[in-house]
N, C-alpha and C positions, 0 to 999 in steps of 0.2 A: 506429332505423330498421330495418324488416323488409323483406326482399326476397323476392318470390314466384317469381322466375325467374333462371336463369343463361343468358345469351344468348351465351356464348362458350366452347365446349367442343370438344375434338379427340378423334377416335378413332384406332385403328390405321391408318386410311386415310391419315392425315397423314404417316406414315413415321417420325416420331419421337415418337409417342404410344403409349399402352400398354393401352388398354381398348376394348372393343366398344361399339356403340350400346346394346345390352342392359345391359351393366354400368354405363354412365353413367346410364341411365334408372333402374336399380335403386337406385343410390346417391343419385340426386336424390330418389327417393321416400322413402328412409330419412331424408333431410334435410328432408322435408316441403316440397319445392319443388313448385310447381304447373305449371311450364313449364321446358323447356330448349331451347336451340338447338344443333343439331349443325352445327358450322361448321369443317369441315376446311379445311386450307390450299389455296390455289389451285394451278393446274397447274404453275406455274414453281417451286414449292418443291421443292428436291432431295429425292427419295424420296416426294414427294407423289402424290396420286391423278391418274388420267387424267381427261380431260374427261367420259368416259362415266360415271364414278362419279356426277357431279353430275346427269347426265341421268336417272339411275335413282333418285336419292335420294328423289324425291317418292313412290316406291312404299313407303316406310317407313310403318308405322302412325302414325296421328295422335296416338295415346296409347299409352304403354308403362308398366306398373306404375302406372297412374293419373296419369302425368305427361304433359302435352301436349308434343308434339314439333314444333318448327319445323325445317325443313330449309333449311340455308344454306351459306355459304362464308365463309371469311376470305380474300378476294381480295388479291392483291399489286398495289400501285401500281407501274407499270413505266416511267412517264415523267412529265415535268413538265406534261403535259396532263391528268393525272388518269385516264389509261387504265388498265385492269385486265388481268390475265392470264387473264380468262375471257370467252368469247364472249357477246355480248349475248343470243343465243337461249337460252343456259343461264341467265344472270342473271335474265331476265324471268320465268322459271318458278319461281324459288326464293322461299321465304318471307322470307328475311333475308339481306342482303348486308353483311358487314363489309368494311372496306378498311383496309390498313395498309402500312407499309414493312417489308420484311424483306431481310436480306442474301442474296446469291446468287440473286436472283429477277429480275434485269434492271435494277433501278433503282440507279444509282450515287449514293451519298450526296454531296450537293453542299454549297454554302454554306447558311447559315440562310435567306437570301432564296430560293435555288433550291428548297430543301426545303419552305419555306412555300408557295411558288407551286404546287408539285406537290400538297401536301396540300389546299390550298384548292380546286384544280381537282378533286380527288377528292370533296371535300365537295359540289361543284356537279354532280358526275356524278349524273344522275337515278336511276341504279340502286343507288346506295350509300345505306345506311340508318344505319350507325354507323361512326365512325372509331375504330379500336382502337389502344391504347397510343400515343397521340400524344406522350407524355412520354419516349419512347425517346431517350436522349442520343446514340445512334449516328446518328440522323437529326434533328439539332436543328432546331427550328422556332420562329418567333415565336408563342408561345402566345396572346398577346393577339389577334393578327390571326386566328389559327385559330379561337379562341373566338367572335370577332365574326362570322366567316364562317359558322360553324356555326349561330349564333343567327339570322342573316339567312336561312339556307337551311332552318331548322327541323330541323336534323340533330343527332344526339346524339354527344357525345364520350365515350369510355370512360375510366373510372378502373379500371385493370387490377390485380387483386390480385397476380398473379404478378410484376408489375414491382417489388413491394416485397420480393421474396425472391431466388431464384436467377436468374430471367430478367432480361435487359437490365440488367446492373450499372450503377449510377449513376443509375437512374431515380427513386429515392425523392424527392430534392429537387425534381426537375422535376414529378413527379406532384403533390406537395404544392402547388407553385406553381400548377399548372394548376387544382387544386381551388379555390384562392382566387380565381383569375380567373373560373372558371365560376360560382362563387357570386355574384360581383359582377355578371357579365353576365347571369345567370340563363339560361345556355345549358342545353339538355337534357343530362342525364348518364345513362350506363348503367354500372353497377358489376357487373363480371363476374370470374369466377375465371380464365379462360383455362386451364382444366383440360386437362392432357395425360395424365391418368389419372383413373379413376373416384374415386380417393381425394381428389382436389382439387375435385370438383364441389361447388358451393355454398360454397366457401371465399371469404369476402368480408371477413374481419376487418380487414386492414390498409387496404384500399380504403375500407371503411365508416368507419374511424377518420379517414382523411384527409378524407373528405367531411363528416363531422360536425364536425371541428375547423375546417374552412373555412367552415362555416355554410351548406352547401348544403341547400336546403329539400327535404324528402321529395317534395313535389309535382313537383319538377323531375327526379327520379330515375325513369327509365323503368320499371325493373323492380321498383318497389315495388308494382306492380299489373299483373296479366295483362290486365285490361281496358284499362289505359293503353297497354300494348304493342300490343294489337290496334288500338286507335284510331289510334295513331301510324303503324303500318304501313299501315293502310287509307288514312289521309290522304296519305301519301307516294305510295302506288300510284295513288290517284286523280289526284294531281298529274302523275304519269307519263303517265296516259291522256290528260290534257289536252295535254301536250307532243306526244304521238303524233298 
């Protein structure tokens, strides 16, 4: 399975990442990616960017080193109602909105039922496009219910490559389990690096292995095609206009 895009990367603006937009785009070009998304952490992340950063990010070039650039955020889920730490006026102008649980950002990890309720509410948030690292054992959820909710909403769940290494210890069995579930339910999947430095951009090996072993069809993996990504985002944003 070949991937054309990495939809989850962080720059120095996230506070605990180590590369610039230019460096990330350069390494993406070297890895022959066609598209990347710059998705720095939301404003409640300790050391993260101010709201103004996301108001200005749309001024970045649409292409750097021949790599198409999506401007986005990895927003933090802050309560059981699926609310995020980013104002709606900012979210509605971004190309891509990821959402996830993180420590020290306002959401206190609860029971499996409470976490599941919060994550499903985030899936149903019309501004959210992809749920990132749902296999995080620090915020355990019922992955069957989450996958079904994502399928119903037409939203993608991420298989996060960094979850198989240093980030989020204990994630590997849960990520493998999730891969089997989404293969069965045919939920849309996004496979990403979660790069916090340019050297990790386009690193998908462990996540790809999990997807392939689980039998996930390439046609259900969002970033196998830049055109598929664009169609997906256009479809979700058209749905948002209907709601408005």
